[in-house]
PDB file of N, CA, C and O in Angstrom:
ATOM      1  N   UNK A   1     148.950  90.387 139.094  1.00  0.00           N
ATOM      2  CA  UNK A   1     148.007  89.647 138.683  1.00  0.00           C
ATOM      3  C   UNK A   1     146.786  89.305 139.969  1.00  0.00           C
ATOM      4  O   UNK A   1     146.903  89.140 141.183  1.00  0.00           O
ATOM      5  N   UNK A   2     145.705  89.295 139.116  1.00  0.00           N
ATOM      6  CA  UNK A   2     144.503  89.189 140.551  1.00  0.00           C
ATOM      7  C   UNK A   2     144.078  87.722 140.109  1.00  0.00           C
ATOM      8  O   UNK A   2     143.866  87.274 138.982  1.00  0.00           O
ATOM      9  N   UNK A   3     144.029  87.172 141.248  1.00  0.00           N
ATOM     10  CA  UNK A   3     143.908  85.913 141.458  1.00  0.00           C
ATOM     11  C   UNK A   3     142.079  85.734 141.600  1.00  0.00           C
ATOM     12  O   UNK A   3     141.347  85.872 142.579  1.00  0.00           O
ATOM     13  N   UNK A   4     141.761  85.355 140.096  1.00  0.00           N
ATOM     14  CA  UNK A   4     140.106  84.682 140.391  1.00  0.00           C
ATOM     15  C   UNK A   4     139.736  83.375 141.255  1.00  0.00           C
ATOM     16  O   UNK A   4     140.574  82.492 141.438  1.00  0.00           O
ATOM     17  N   UNK A   5     138.274  83.297 141.838  1.00  0.00           N
ATOM     18  CA  UNK A   5     137.843  81.723 142.544  1.00  0.00           C
ATOM     19  C   UNK A   5     138.425  81.293 141.372  1.00  0.00           C
ATOM     20  O   UNK A   5     139.649  81.215 141.474  1.00  0.00           O
ATOM     21  N   UNK A   6     137.899  80.928 140.088  1.00  0.00           N
ATOM     22  CA  UNK A   6     138.640  79.871 139.004  1.00  0.00           C
ATOM     23  C   UNK A   6     139.498  79.611 139.339  1.00  0.00           C
ATOM     24  O   UNK A   6     139.745  78.577 139.959  1.00  0.00           O
ATOM     25  N   UNK A   7     140.758  81.051 138.836  1.00  0.00           N
ATOM     26  CA  UNK A   7     142.021  80.765 138.759  1.00  0.00           C
ATOM     27  C   UNK A   7     142.925  79.945 140.128  1.00  0.00           C
ATOM     28  O   UNK A   7     143.879  79.168 140.162  1.00  0.00           O
ATOM     29  N   UNK A   8     142.299  80.408 140.868  1.00  0.00           N
ATOM     30  CA  UNK A   8     142.772  79.489 142.543  1.00  0.00           C
ATOM     31  C   UNK A   8     142.112  78.027 142.277  1.00  0.00           C
ATOM     32  O   UNK A   8     142.852  77.117 142.651  1.00  0.00           O
ATOM     33  N   UNK A   9     140.653  77.532 141.608  1.00  0.00           N
ATOM     34  CA  UNK A   9     140.686  76.509 141.565  1.00  0.00           C
ATOM     35  C   UNK A   9     141.114  75.497 140.679  1.00  0.00           C
ATOM     36  O   UNK A   9     141.227  74.275 140.778  1.00  0.00           O
ATOM     37  N   UNK A  10     141.365  76.500 139.596  1.00  0.00           N
ATOM     38  CA  UNK A  10     142.391  75.485 138.548  1.00  0.00           C
ATOM     39  C   UNK A  10     144.064  75.377 139.204  1.00  0.00           C
ATOM     40  O   UNK A  10     144.792  74.402 139.024  1.00  0.00           O
ATOM     41  N   UNK A  11     144.424  76.545 139.944  1.00  0.00           N
ATOM     42  CA  UNK A  11     145.408  76.104 141.013  1.00  0.00           C
ATOM     43  C   UNK A  11     145.727  74.795 141.465  1.00  0.00           C
ATOM     44  O   UNK A  11     146.746  74.110 141.373  1.00  0.00           O
ATOM     45  N   UNK A  12     144.210  74.549 142.158  1.00  0.00           N
ATOM     46  CA  UNK A  12     143.914  73.219 143.348  1.00  0.00           C
ATOM     47  C   UNK A  12     144.112  72.342 142.293  1.00  0.00           C
ATOM     48  O   UNK A  12     145.233  71.840 142.362  1.00  0.00           O
ATOM     49  N   UNK A  13     143.635  72.062 141.596  1.00  0.00           N
ATOM     50  CA  UNK A  13     143.679  71.072 140.747  1.00  0.00           C
ATOM     51  C   UNK A  13     145.144  70.539 139.871  1.00  0.00           C
ATOM     52  O   UNK A  13     145.473  69.376 139.638  1.00  0.00           O
ATOM     53  N   UNK A  14     145.650  71.431 139.605  1.00  0.00           N
ATOM     54  CA  UNK A  14     147.173  71.217 139.421  1.00  0.00           C
ATOM     55  C   UNK A  14     148.241  71.140 140.082  1.00  0.00           C
ATOM     56  O   UNK A  14     149.388  71.068 139.641  1.00  0.00           O
ATOM     57  N   UNK A  15     147.756  71.159 141.562  1.00  0.00           N
ATOM     58  CA  UNK A  15     148.805  70.948 142.558  1.00  0.00           C
ATOM     59  C   UNK A  15     148.845  69.159 142.587  1.00  0.00           C
ATOM     60  O   UNK A  15     149.915  68.570 142.738  1.00  0.00           O
ATOM     61  N   UNK A  16     147.818  68.585 142.456  1.00  0.00           N
ATOM     62  CA  UNK A  16     148.522  67.547 141.837  1.00  0.00           C
ATOM     63  C   UNK A  16     148.695  66.657 140.837  1.00  0.00           C
ATOM     64  O   UNK A  16     148.289  65.495 140.840  1.00  0.00           O
ATOM     65  N   UNK A  17     149.549  67.431 139.620  1.00  0.00           N
ATOM     66  CA  UNK A  17     149.768  66.737 138.434  1.00  0.00           C
ATOM     67  C   UNK A  17     151.363  66.516 138.818  1.00  0.00           C
ATOM     68  O   UNK A  17     151.995  65.659 138.200  1.00  0.00           O
ATOM     69  N   UNK A  18     151.907  67.186 139.697  1.00  0.00           N
ATOM     70  CA  UNK A  18     153.505  67.056 139.685  1.00  0.00           C
ATOM     71  C   UNK A  18     154.296  67.583 140.773  1.00  0.00           C
ATOM     72  O   UNK A  18     153.893  68.557 141.409  1.00  0.00           O
ATOM     73  N   UNK A  19     155.391  67.012 141.034  1.00  0.00           N
ATOM     74  CA  UNK A  19     155.994  67.247 142.043  1.00  0.00           C
ATOM     75  C   UNK A  19     156.989  68.407 142.494  1.00  0.00           C
ATOM     76  O   UNK A  19     157.422  68.735 143.599  1.00  0.00           O
ATOM     77  N   UNK A  20     157.225  69.009 140.908  1.00  0.00           N
ATOM     78  CA  UNK A  20     158.117  70.056 140.443  1.00  0.00           C
ATOM     79  C   UNK A  20     157.685  71.339 140.654  1.00  0.00           C
ATOM     80  O   UNK A  20     158.404  72.254 141.055  1.00  0.00           O
ATOM     81  N   UNK A  21     156.335  71.431 140.349  1.00  0.00           N
ATOM     82  CA  UNK A  21     155.298  72.893 140.866  1.00  0.00           C
ATOM     83  C   UNK A  21     154.211  72.615 141.630  1.00  0.00           C
ATOM     84  O   UNK A  21     153.141  73.213 141.736  1.00  0.00           O
ATOM     85  N   UNK A  22     154.713  71.412 142.263  1.00  0.00           N
ATOM     86  CA  UNK A  22     153.098  71.413 143.720  1.00  0.00           C
ATOM     87  C   UNK A  22     152.995  72.550 144.756  1.00  0.00           C
ATOM     88  O   UNK A  22     151.955  72.785 145.372  1.00  0.00           O
ATOM     89  N   UNK A  23     154.030  73.171 144.892  1.00  0.00           N
ATOM     90  CA  UNK A  23     154.326  73.932 146.155  1.00  0.00           C
ATOM     91  C   UNK A  23     153.754  75.369 145.297  1.00  0.00           C
ATOM     92  O   UNK A  23     153.079  76.149 145.968  1.00  0.00           O
ATOM     93  N   UNK A  24     153.963  75.646 144.133  1.00  0.00           N
ATOM     94  CA  UNK A  24     153.695  76.945 143.693  1.00  0.00           C
ATOM     95  C   UNK A  24     152.174  76.508 143.267  1.00  0.00           C
ATOM     96  O   UNK A  24     151.642  77.566 142.932  1.00  0.00           O
ATOM     97  N   UNK A  25     151.477  75.726 143.162  1.00  0.00           N
ATOM     98  CA  UNK A  25     150.300  75.647 142.631  1.00  0.00           C
ATOM     99  C   UNK A  25     149.513  76.090 144.033  1.00  0.00           C
ATOM    100  O   UNK A  25     148.671  76.988 144.047  1.00  0.00           O
ATOM    101  N   UNK A  26     149.889  75.374 145.139  1.00  0.00           N
ATOM    102  CA  UNK A  26     149.321  74.846 146.509  1.00  0.00           C
ATOM    103  C   UNK A  26     149.307  76.953 146.605  1.00  0.00           C
ATOM    104  O   UNK A  26     148.259  77.598 146.577  1.00  0.00           O
ATOM    105  N   UNK A  27     150.343  77.421 146.682  1.00  0.00           N
ATOM    106  CA  UNK A  27     150.045  78.581 147.091  1.00  0.00           C
ATOM    107  C   UNK A  27     149.449  79.608 146.496  1.00  0.00           C
ATOM    108  O   UNK A  27     149.184  80.662 147.075  1.00  0.00           O
ATOM    109  N   UNK A  28     149.175  79.335 145.167  1.00  0.00           N
ATOM    110  CA  UNK A  28     148.586  79.916 144.294  1.00  0.00           C
ATOM    111  C   UNK A  28     146.712  79.895 144.763  1.00  0.00           C
ATOM    112  O   UNK A  28     145.900  80.810 144.902  1.00  0.00           O
ATOM    113  N   UNK A  29     146.605  78.473 144.890  1.00  0.00           N
ATOM    114  CA  UNK A  29     144.880  77.886 145.448  1.00  0.00           C
ATOM    115  C   UNK A  29     144.620  78.474 146.833  1.00  0.00           C
ATOM    116  O   UNK A  29     143.434  78.549 147.157  1.00  0.00           O
ATOM    117  N   UNK A  30     145.674  78.967 147.832  1.00  0.00           N
ATOM    118  CA  UNK A  30     145.374  79.609 148.915  1.00  0.00           C
ATOM    119  C   UNK A  30     144.714  80.829 148.548  1.00  0.00           C
ATOM    120  O   UNK A  30     143.632  81.117 149.058  1.00  0.00           O
ATOM    121  N   UNK A  31     145.387  81.720 147.536  1.00  0.00           N
ATOM    122  CA  UNK A  31     145.113  83.170 147.113  1.00  0.00           C
ATOM    123  C   UNK A  31     146.375  83.712 147.396  1.00  0.00           C
ATOM    124  O   UNK A  31     146.321  84.926 147.200  1.00  0.00           O
ATOM    125  N   UNK A  32     148.020  83.184 147.947  1.00  0.00           N
ATOM    126  CA  UNK A  32     149.004  83.536 148.343  1.00  0.00           C
ATOM    127  C   UNK A  32     149.519  84.589 147.098  1.00  0.00           C
ATOM    128  O   UNK A  32     149.306  84.381 145.903  1.00  0.00           O
ATOM    129  N   UNK A  33     150.107  85.542 147.551  1.00  0.00           N
ATOM    130  CA  UNK A  33     150.775  86.206 146.509  1.00  0.00           C
ATOM    131  C   UNK A  33     151.667  86.469 146.619  1.00  0.00           C
ATOM    132  O   UNK A  33     151.943  87.004 147.692  1.00  0.00           O
ATOM    133  N   UNK A  34     152.925  86.257 145.442  1.00  0.00           N
ATOM    134  CA  UNK A  34     154.432  86.103 145.802  1.00  0.00           C
ATOM    135  C   UNK A  34     154.880  86.519 144.739  1.00  0.00           C
ATOM    136  O   UNK A  34     154.079  86.528 143.805  1.00  0.00           O
ATOM    137  N   UNK A  35     156.219  86.985 144.484  1.00  0.00           N
ATOM    138  CA  UNK A  35     156.671  87.748 143.410  1.00  0.00           C
ATOM    139  C   UNK A  35     157.276  86.415 142.512  1.00  0.00           C
ATOM    140  O   UNK A  35     158.048  85.602 143.019  1.00  0.00           O
ATOM    141  N   UNK A  36     156.920  86.352 141.463  1.00  0.00           N
ATOM    142  CA  UNK A  36     157.138  85.690 139.749  1.00  0.00           C
ATOM    143  C   UNK A  36     155.618  85.001 139.869  1.00  0.00           C
ATOM    144  O   UNK A  36     155.347  84.391 138.835  1.00  0.00           O
ATOM    145  N   UNK A  37     154.800  84.960 140.648  1.00  0.00           N
ATOM    146  CA  UNK A  37     153.598  84.759 140.481  1.00  0.00           C
ATOM    147  C   UNK A  37     152.755  84.805 139.129  1.00  0.00           C
ATOM    148  O   UNK A  37     151.978  83.909 138.799  1.00  0.00           O
ATOM    149  N   UNK A  38     152.929  85.608 138.613  1.00  0.00           N
ATOM    150  CA  UNK A  38     152.714  85.956 137.366  1.00  0.00           C
ATOM    151  C   UNK A  38     152.978  84.755 136.038  1.00  0.00           C
ATOM    152  O   UNK A  38     152.261  84.468 135.079  1.00  0.00           O
ATOM    153  N   UNK A  39     154.081  84.327 136.395  1.00  0.00           N
ATOM    154  CA  UNK A  39     154.573  83.206 135.456  1.00  0.00           C
ATOM    155  C   UNK A  39     154.013  82.011 135.172  1.00  0.00           C
ATOM    156  O   UNK A  39     154.307  81.226 134.271  1.00  0.00           O
ATOM    157  N   UNK A  40     152.917  81.906 136.277  1.00  0.00           N
ATOM    158  CA  UNK A  40     152.127  80.861 136.301  1.00  0.00           C
ATOM    159  C   UNK A  40     150.797  81.289 135.308  1.00  0.00           C
ATOM    160  O   UNK A  40     150.089  80.517 134.660  1.00  0.00           O
ATOM    161  N   UNK A  41     150.720  82.458 135.385  1.00  0.00           N
ATOM    162  CA  UNK A  41     149.327  82.809 134.803  1.00  0.00           C
ATOM    163  C   UNK A  41     148.814  81.821 133.190  1.00  0.00           C
ATOM    164  O   UNK A  41     147.760  81.262 132.886  1.00  0.00           O
ATOM    165  N   UNK A  42     149.988  81.964 132.551  1.00  0.00           N
ATOM    166  CA  UNK A  42     149.588  80.838 130.867  1.00  0.00           C
ATOM    167  C   UNK A  42     148.754  79.809 131.543  1.00  0.00           C
ATOM    168  O   UNK A  42     147.769  79.670 130.818  1.00  0.00           O
ATOM    169  N   UNK A  43     148.646  78.947 132.663  1.00  0.00           N
ATOM    170  CA  UNK A  43     148.564  77.342 133.047  1.00  0.00           C
ATOM    171  C   UNK A  43     146.606  77.644 133.969  1.00  0.00           C
ATOM    172  O   UNK A  43     145.690  76.845 134.164  1.00  0.00           O
ATOM    173  N   UNK A  44     146.741  79.106 134.278  1.00  0.00           N
ATOM    174  CA  UNK A  44     145.527  79.595 135.290  1.00  0.00           C
ATOM    175  C   UNK A  44     144.536  80.384 134.365  1.00  0.00           C
ATOM    176  O   UNK A  44     143.373  80.156 134.697  1.00  0.00           O
ATOM    177  N   UNK A  45     144.624  81.063 133.527  1.00  0.00           N
ATOM    178  CA  UNK A  45     143.664  82.073 132.751  1.00  0.00           C
ATOM    179  C   UNK A  45     143.699  81.446 131.311  1.00  0.00           C
ATOM    180  O   UNK A  45     144.696  80.996 130.747  1.00  0.00           O
ATOM    181  N   UNK A  46     142.393  81.506 130.819  1.00  0.00           N
ATOM    182  CA  UNK A  46     141.754  81.322 129.534  1.00  0.00           C
ATOM    183  C   UNK A  46     142.204  81.851 128.653  1.00  0.00           C
ATOM    184  O   UNK A  46     142.469  81.251 127.612  1.00  0.00           O
ATOM    185  N   UNK A  47     142.465  83.423 128.867  1.00  0.00           N
ATOM    186  CA  UNK A  47     142.281  84.077 127.796  1.00  0.00           C
ATOM    187  C   UNK A  47     143.352  85.573 128.885  1.00  0.00           C
ATOM    188  O   UNK A  47     143.388  85.732 130.105  1.00  0.00           O
ATOM    189  N   UNK A  48     143.976  86.292 127.891  1.00  0.00           N
ATOM    190  CA  UNK A  48     144.752  87.508 128.749  1.00  0.00           C
ATOM    191  C   UNK A  48     144.079  88.851 128.666  1.00  0.00           C
ATOM    192  O   UNK A  48     143.262  89.352 127.894  1.00  0.00           O
ATOM    193  N   UNK A  49     145.037  89.448 130.276  1.00  0.00           N
ATOM    194  CA  UNK A  49     143.968  90.339 129.779  1.00  0.00           C
ATOM    195  C   UNK A  49     144.901  91.510 130.780  1.00  0.00           C
ATOM    196  O   UNK A  49     145.571  90.920 131.628  1.00  0.00           O
ATOM    197  N   UNK A  50     145.013  92.689 130.807  1.00  0.00           N
ATOM    198  CA  UNK A  50     145.815  93.666 131.376  1.00  0.00           C
ATOM    199  C   UNK A  50     145.174  94.266 132.401  1.00  0.00           C
ATOM    200  O   UNK A  50     143.977  94.474 132.203  1.00  0.00           O
ATOM    201  N   UNK A  51     145.607  94.594 133.407  1.00  0.00           N
ATOM    202  CA  UNK A  51     145.158  95.675 134.386  1.00  0.00           C
ATOM    203  C   UNK A  51     144.351  96.205 133.728  1.00  0.00           C
ATOM    204  O   UNK A  51     143.203  95.762 133.752  1.00  0.00           O
ATOM    205  N   UNK A  52     144.722  97.495 132.803  1.00  0.00           N
ATOM    206  CA  UNK A  52     143.548  98.517 132.625  1.00  0.00           C
ATOM    207  C   UNK A  52     142.293  97.448 131.814  1.00  0.00           C
ATOM    208  O   UNK A  52     141.096  97.718 131.902  1.00  0.00           O
ATOM    209  N   UNK A  53     142.449  97.083 131.583  1.00  0.00           N
ATOM    210  CA  UNK A  53     141.131  96.111 131.230  1.00  0.00           C
ATOM    211  C   UNK A  53     140.073  95.372 131.842  1.00  0.00           C
ATOM    212  O   UNK A  53     139.137  94.710 131.392  1.00  0.00           O
ATOM    213  N   UNK A  54     140.621  95.769 133.411  1.00  0.00           N
ATOM    214  CA  UNK A  54     139.816  95.259 134.955  1.00  0.00           C
ATOM    215  C   UNK A  54     139.698  96.529 134.969  1.00  0.00           C
ATOM    216  O   UNK A  54     138.491  96.558 134.734  1.00  0.00           O
ATOM    217  N   UNK A  55     139.931  97.386 135.039  1.00  0.00           N
ATOM    218  CA  UNK A  55     140.006  98.563 135.310  1.00  0.00           C
ATOM    219  C   UNK A  55     138.599  99.566 134.974  1.00  0.00           C
ATOM    220  O   UNK A  55     138.482  99.645 133.751  1.00  0.00           O
ATOM    221  N   UNK A  56     137.602 100.280 135.632  1.00  0.00           N
ATOM    222  CA  UNK A  56     136.793 100.813 134.785  1.00  0.00           C
ATOM    223  C   UNK A  56     137.068 102.295 134.842  1.00  0.00           C
ATOM    224  O   UNK A  56     137.936 102.661 135.636  1.00  0.00           O
ATOM    225  N   UNK A  57     136.363 103.320 134.007  1.00  0.00           N
ATOM    226  CA  UNK A  57     136.592 104.428 133.530  1.00  0.00           C
ATOM    227  C   UNK A  57     136.883 105.348 134.966  1.00  0.00           C
ATOM    228  O   UNK A  57     136.463 105.103 136.097  1.00  0.00           O
ATOM    229  N   UNK A  58     137.596 106.284 134.593  1.00  0.00           N
ATOM    230  CA  UNK A  58     138.258 107.267 135.928  1.00  0.00           C
ATOM    231  C   UNK A  58     139.074 106.235 137.061  1.00  0.00           C
ATOM    232  O   UNK A  58     139.046 106.756 138.176  1.00  0.00           O
ATOM    233  N   UNK A  59     139.577 105.297 137.052  1.00  0.00           N
ATOM    234  CA  UNK A  59     140.272 104.742 137.975  1.00  0.00           C
ATOM    235  C   UNK A  59     141.604 104.922 137.648  1.00  0.00           C
ATOM    236  O   UNK A  59     142.091 105.079 136.529  1.00  0.00           O
ATOM    237  N   UNK A  60     142.345 104.871 139.115  1.00  0.00           N
ATOM    238  CA  UNK A  60     143.632 105.653 139.028  1.00  0.00           C
ATOM    239  C   UNK A  60     144.746 103.946 139.633  1.00  0.00           C
ATOM    240  O   UNK A  60     144.280 102.988 140.250  1.00  0.00           O
ATOM    241  N   UNK A  61     145.878 104.083 139.273  1.00  0.00           N
ATOM    242  CA  UNK A  61     146.701 103.162 139.746  1.00  0.00           C
ATOM    243  C   UNK A  61     148.120 103.644 140.533  1.00  0.00           C
ATOM    244  O   UNK A  61     149.066 104.343 140.168  1.00  0.00           O
ATOM    245  N   UNK A  62     147.967 103.295 141.148  1.00  0.00           N
ATOM    246  CA  UNK A  62     149.759 103.910 142.037  1.00  0.00           C
ATOM    247  C   UNK A  62     150.521 102.789 142.047  1.00  0.00           C
ATOM    248  O   UNK A  62     150.333 101.712 142.611  1.00  0.00           O
ATOM    249  N   UNK A  63     151.517 103.218 141.268  1.00  0.00           N
ATOM    250  CA  UNK A  63     152.900 102.296 141.468  1.00  0.00           C
ATOM    251  C   UNK A  63     154.119 102.706 142.389  1.00  0.00           C
ATOM    252  O   UNK A  63     154.986 103.540 142.125  1.00  0.00           O
ATOM    253  N   UNK A  64     154.004 102.000 143.431  1.00  0.00           N
ATOM    254  CA  UNK A  64     155.344 101.898 144.787  1.00  0.00           C
ATOM    255  C   UNK A  64     156.549 101.044 144.121  1.00  0.00           C
ATOM    256  O   UNK A  64     156.443 100.340 143.116  1.00  0.00           O
ATOM    257  N   UNK A  65     157.502 101.215 144.751  1.00  0.00           N
ATOM    258  CA  UNK A  65     158.443 100.861 144.557  1.00  0.00           C
ATOM    259  C   UNK A  65     159.036 100.674 142.959  1.00  0.00           C
ATOM    260  O   UNK A  65     159.138  99.613 142.343  1.00  0.00           O
ATOM    261  N   UNK A  66     159.369 101.959 142.523  1.00  0.00           N
ATOM    262  CA  UNK A  66     159.453 101.995 141.048  1.00  0.00           C
ATOM    263  C   UNK A  66     160.853 101.257 140.894  1.00  0.00           C
ATOM    264  O   UNK A  66     160.977 100.294 140.138  1.00  0.00           O
ATOM    265  N   UNK A  67     161.986 101.803 141.716  1.00  0.00           N
ATOM    266  CA  UNK A  67     162.860 100.818 141.233  1.00  0.00           C
ATOM    267  C   UNK A  67     162.603  99.366 141.211  1.00  0.00           C
ATOM    268  O   UNK A  67     162.987  98.731 140.228  1.00  0.00           O
ATOM    269  N   UNK A  68     162.162  98.928 141.918  1.00  0.00           N
ATOM    270  CA  UNK A  68     161.656  97.217 142.207  1.00  0.00           C
ATOM    271  C   UNK A  68     160.734  96.694 141.315  1.00  0.00           C
ATOM    272  O   UNK A  68     160.746  95.464 141.272  1.00  0.00           O
ATOM    273  N   UNK A  69     159.745  97.385 140.412  1.00  0.00           N
ATOM    274  CA  UNK A  69     159.248  97.414 139.603  1.00  0.00           C
ATOM    275  C   UNK A  69     160.157  97.362 138.316  1.00  0.00           C
ATOM    276  O   UNK A  69     160.151  96.462 137.476  1.00  0.00           O
ATOM    277  N   UNK A  70     160.863  98.386 138.319  1.00  0.00           N
ATOM    278  CA  UNK A  70     161.497  98.425 136.650  1.00  0.00           C
ATOM    279  C   UNK A  70     162.849  97.011 136.746  1.00  0.00           C
ATOM    280  O   UNK A  70     163.344  96.462 135.761  1.00  0.00           O
ATOM    281  N   UNK A  71     163.152  96.735 138.086  1.00  0.00           N
ATOM    282  CA  UNK A  71     163.932  95.559 138.087  1.00  0.00           C
ATOM    283  C   UNK A  71     163.598  94.339 137.432  1.00  0.00           C
ATOM    284  O   UNK A  71     164.170  93.665 136.575  1.00  0.00           O
ATOM    285  N   UNK A  72     161.924  94.164 138.402  1.00  0.00           N
ATOM    286  CA  UNK A  72     161.517  93.034 137.685  1.00  0.00           C
ATOM    287  C   UNK A  72     160.977  93.255 136.261  1.00  0.00           C
ATOM    288  O   UNK A  72     160.742  92.213 135.650  1.00  0.00           O
ATOM    289  N   UNK A  73     160.816  94.021 135.831  1.00  0.00           N
ATOM    290  CA  UNK A  73     160.294  94.093 134.515  1.00  0.00           C
ATOM    291  C   UNK A  73     161.402  93.971 133.699  1.00  0.00           C
ATOM    292  O   UNK A  73     161.191  93.412 132.623  1.00  0.00           O
ATOM    293  N   UNK A  74     162.721  94.411 133.963  1.00  0.00           N
ATOM    294  CA  UNK A  74     163.824  93.783 133.046  1.00  0.00           C
ATOM    295  C   UNK A  74     163.908  92.770 133.317  1.00  0.00           C
ATOM    296  O   UNK A  74     164.383  92.223 132.321  1.00  0.00           O
ATOM    297  N   UNK A  75     163.716  91.850 134.279  1.00  0.00           N
ATOM    298  CA  UNK A  75     164.011  90.150 134.322  1.00  0.00           C
ATOM    299  C   UNK A  75     162.933  89.624 133.549  1.00  0.00           C
ATOM    300  O   UNK A  75     163.143  88.669 132.800  1.00  0.00           O
ATOM    301  N   UNK A  76     161.699  90.189 133.657  1.00  0.00           N
ATOM    302  CA  UNK A  76     160.400  89.360 132.664  1.00  0.00           C
ATOM    303  C   UNK A  76     161.188  89.452 131.340  1.00  0.00           C
ATOM    304  O   UNK A  76     161.642  88.411 130.864  1.00  0.00           O
ATOM    305  N   UNK A  77     161.396  90.744 130.658  1.00  0.00           N
ATOM    306  CA  UNK A  77     161.712  91.122 129.659  1.00  0.00           C
ATOM    307  C   UNK A  77     163.082  90.454 128.987  1.00  0.00           C
ATOM    308  O   UNK A  77     163.261  90.305 127.779  1.00  0.00           O
ATOM    309  N   UNK A  78     163.723  90.200 129.722  1.00  0.00           N
ATOM    310  CA  UNK A  78     164.781  88.895 129.532  1.00  0.00           C
ATOM    311  C   UNK A  78     164.401  87.643 129.299  1.00  0.00           C
ATOM    312  O   UNK A  78     164.604  87.128 128.200  1.00  0.00           O
ATOM    313  N   UNK A  79     163.962  87.166 130.034  1.00  0.00           N
ATOM    314  CA  UNK A  79     163.335  85.857 129.639  1.00  0.00           C
ATOM    315  C   UNK A  79     162.771  85.612 128.236  1.00  0.00           C
ATOM    316  O   UNK A  79     162.267  84.525 127.954  1.00  0.00           O
TER     317      UNK A  79
END
């Protein structure tokens, strides 16, 4: 997930709306990256886009820690 300035501003607005998620919104507003942050995307973005939508022609993506990526994908799929 790539945090834009607009997404960070929206997270700042949301940080005052409730105690349950305040810490997560504050982290996102500060631009902090953390595991599971993509779960908050529906509240931050107007529409959905994939990483490949943001890349230009000829761009390359390098995936590191394949085991961790696979495990996280399984977790997200199971939810």
